[in-house]
N, C-alpha and C positions, 0 to 999 in steps of 0.2 A: 744496591751497589751502582754507581753513575757509569754513565756510558763513556767510551775512549777509544782511542785507536789502540792500546793496550790489552783490551778486550779479546778474549778468544770465544770462538763458535765450536760447537761440537758438531762433527761432521761424521756420517756414517758411511762405510765403504760396505756395500750390500754383498759383494763377492767373497769378502774374508772375512763379514760380520765382526767387523773391528770398528771401534769409535777413535775417531783423530782429535784428541782434546787439545791440540795445537794450532789448529789452523786459525788465524788472523781474521776478525771481522773487520769489514771497513767501518770507518769512523761514521757510524749512522745511527747510533744510539740503540742499537739492538741489543735486547738482553739476552745473558747466558741460559741456557736449560740448567734445572737442578734446585737444589736448595738454596735460595737465598741468591740465588743468580750466579751462584758459583759452580766450580767442578767437583767439589764435595757431594756426593750422592750421584753424580751422574757416571765417574770413571774412578777406577781404582789404580790410581797411579803408583801408591807405595805398597811394596808386599813385604812383611817381615816372616821371615824363616829362622826360626831357632835350628841350630846346626849340630850335632853331635854324630861321632863316626858310628855308626851301625847300620845294617841292613834296610831299616825302614825308611830311611833317608832318600833312598832310591826313587821311589815312590812320592815322597813329599816335594822334592825338588821338581819332579816331573811336573806334578800338579801346580806346583808355583809358576813353572814356565809356561803351561797352558793359559792358567790366568793372566801372567804379563803380556802373552802375545795377544790376548783380547784388546789390551788399552794401552800398550807399549808402555809397561810399568817398569820401575826399577826393584830389584829383588835382592832385600838388603839381609845378610847372614851375620849372626855372632855364634859364636861358642856356646853351646849349652852343656853345662855339667853339673854336678852337685854341687853345693857350697863346701868348702873347703873342711869347716867345721862338721858338717854332717859326713864327711868321709872317715873323720875321726870317730864319730859316734857310730856308724856302721859295723865297726871291729875294734872296739877299744882295747880289746887284749892282743892286737896285731903286732904291737912293738914297733908299728910305724912311727917315724919324726915327722914333724912338723916339716922338715927340709924334705922328706920323702914325698910328704903328702903335696906340697907345691909343686916338685918336680912332676908327680903324677899329674897334677891339676895344668901343668905348662904342657906335657905331652897331650893330654885331651884338647887343649885349644887348637895346638898345632894339626893334629890329626883332623879336627872339624874343619879347620881352614882349608887344610890340602882340598879336604873332599869336596868342598863347596866351591872353591877355584878351578878343581880338576872339572868338575860338573858345567862350569860355566866357560871354560875353554873349550870342552867335547862340544858344545852347542852352539859355539861362535858368539857367544852373548858377550858384549864389551863392557867394559868398565864405565860407570854412569861418571858424567863430566861435571854434574852437579847442577844440571839444569834440565828442565822437564824436555823426554824425546818421545819421538814417536814410535820406537822399537824397544822390546826389551833390554835394558840393561841392569847391571849389578853393582853393589858396594857391599863393603866388610866392616863391620864395628870391631875393632880388636882391642878394645878397651873395655867390653862387656865384663861385669862382674860374675862371679860363681855365683850358682844357686838358680833353683827353677822357679822362683817368683819375680827374676828381673823381666820376663817375658809380658807378666801382668802390666807393668808400669811402662815400658819402654813401647809397649805394643800399641798404646795410645795415641801415637803420633803417626801412626800406619792405617791405610785404608782397609788392609785385611791381613791376618796371619793366619799362616800355613803350618798345619802340624801333622806328623804321621798319625795315625789310628793309635790309641793307646793300649798296653795290653790290658789281659783281662782281669790282673790284679788292681784294685781300686785305689790300693794306698802306693801303687808303684809310682815312680819319679816321672813317668810319661803323664799319669793321670794327674798329678800335681800342676805339671806344667800346662796341661788343658784346662784345669780348673783354675789355675791363675789369668791364664788368657781371657777366658770366658767371663769369669767374675771380676778381674780387676780391669783390664784394658778399655773396656767399653766397646770395644771392635769386634766385626765380625771374625769368627775362625773357620776356615776351612781346612777340613779333615781328611786327609788323601787315604785312601783305602789302601790294602796291603800289597797288592800290583799295580803298577803304572797304569793310568787311564789312558786311553786314547783319544778322548774327547771330554769336553767339559762344558757344562751349559748351554747345549745345544737341545737337549730334550730334558725338560726340568719337571719334578715333581715336589708339590706342596705340601708339607705333612701339615694342614690347617685344622688346629685344634681350637679355634678361636680366642687364644691365650693374649695375654701382654706381649709375652716372650717371642711369640710367634709374630705379632703384628710388629715388634722391633727388630727382627729378624729379617721381615719382608721387605721393612725399609732400608735396611743394609743390602739386600739383597738387588735392591732395584736397577744397579747397574747391569748385572746379569740378566735379568729377566727381559730387559730391553733388546738384548741379543738374542734371545733363548729361539728357536723356531716352533718349539711345541711347548706348552705349560700345563700340567694338569694339576688342579687342586683337590687333594684326597681329604677326605674328612672319615673318620673311623666312627661308626656308632657306637656310643658307650665310653669314648674316649676324649671327651671333649669338656671345657668349661663353660660357662655361661658367656656369651659373647655373639658377634656378628657370623652369619654362615658363610659356608664356602662360596655360595651364590654371590653374597654382598660384597664376598673379597673380589671375586671375578669382576663384577661392575665396577668396582674401585679401580683394577687395572685397566680395564676397557677404557674409562675415562682418561687413564695415563696412556692410552695409544697403545696398550699392551692385552693381547688376546690371550684367554684362559678359558680352559674346560673344566668345570667343579663337578666332581663327582662324591657320592657316599657311598663307603664299603663298610659290609658286615663281615666280621671276624668270620671265619670258617673254622668250624670244629673247636678247639681249643686254643686256635692261634689268639695271641695278643696283638696290641693295636701295632707294635713294631714289626711283629712278623708279617702282618698283614699289609704294612706300607712298605717293607721290603719287597715282597712278593710282587706287589703291585708296580715297584719300579723296576722289577727284573722283566715283568710281563710286558711293560711298554717301553724296555730297552733306555731308559733314562741314563743320563750321564750325570746327574747332580740331585741331591735331595737337600730342600732348604726345610730348617728344623729348629723352631725355637727350643733352646735347651733348658731343662730342668724347671716345667710348670708345678710337677710335684718336687719336694723338697728332696737335697740329696740323700738326708739322711734315710728318708721313706724309699728313694730309688734303691739304695744299697741293701736296705731289708729286704723290701719286697719286689724289689724290679720295678720297671718303668719302659716307657718308650724308648726316652734319651738312652737310658742305659741297654737297653737292646739295640737301638742302631749304633751306638758307638762299639760295642761288641762284635757286629755282625755284618754290617756293611761293607758290600764289596764296589762301592761307587763311592766319589766323593761327596760330603754332605758339609754344607754349610750351615752354621750354628751362631746363635747369639743370646745372651739372656738379658 
């Protein structure tokens, strides 16, 4: 990327642990930090929040705002609801006419938008003007189609997607939405806990299992890791694949200017890897787990369980995942 007056420099504000991605660089040929000299991989400036009218959205929106406050991001919402055809398929004997189904769909759209806009008003987040800004802003997509798979395609143009933690039922709409985001968007997914977190990514636990999925998640998490005050790389004995050790990951981070402490954990008693990681995160007071999703296949995890499944079902803190 060539030099020029239009380039931007990444400026860190230590007091707030926030990056300002908009400070201009004097025309002296200075390269930008990040991948290929650009902002991607350095800031998370665009955040997608699929929105539906339910109790879980409070934590999802609070988590998204915590993330946006770190980077001056734009939070975009859209109405998440089942596809119209799915509404009929859920209860084919209900006697619902297509007119009634479409009216129900329109009501879900209205409720989602009202909830989203009310949250932004309550927290004094302004409407985005269409340009990069240094403080959080919001936008709303009112043309989003129905169906839980839309997040997987539309999410590809965002730096991160924020979702509420899915329910226990693995064929539930919330799980379908999460898997669409993880497998189709190519972007990291920040999963909000059941209760709104008070902080985000100040004390991070990395669930290192040496896998490709974990390596990809680490790359996506670099903007947050650069801001963290404490990072612990946790490897659980017997829960890894062939690959670099936690110590080697710590060395790589150090060369990027990020300090992290690698530790190896041995599960106590009958604890599995997921239980061990969550217990350690609680002990350390962490406010984010970084975890590659589905190193084992989804089918195997559904049948036998797995670390991803356990963390999804039980985490009480935000979890950043990618696949």
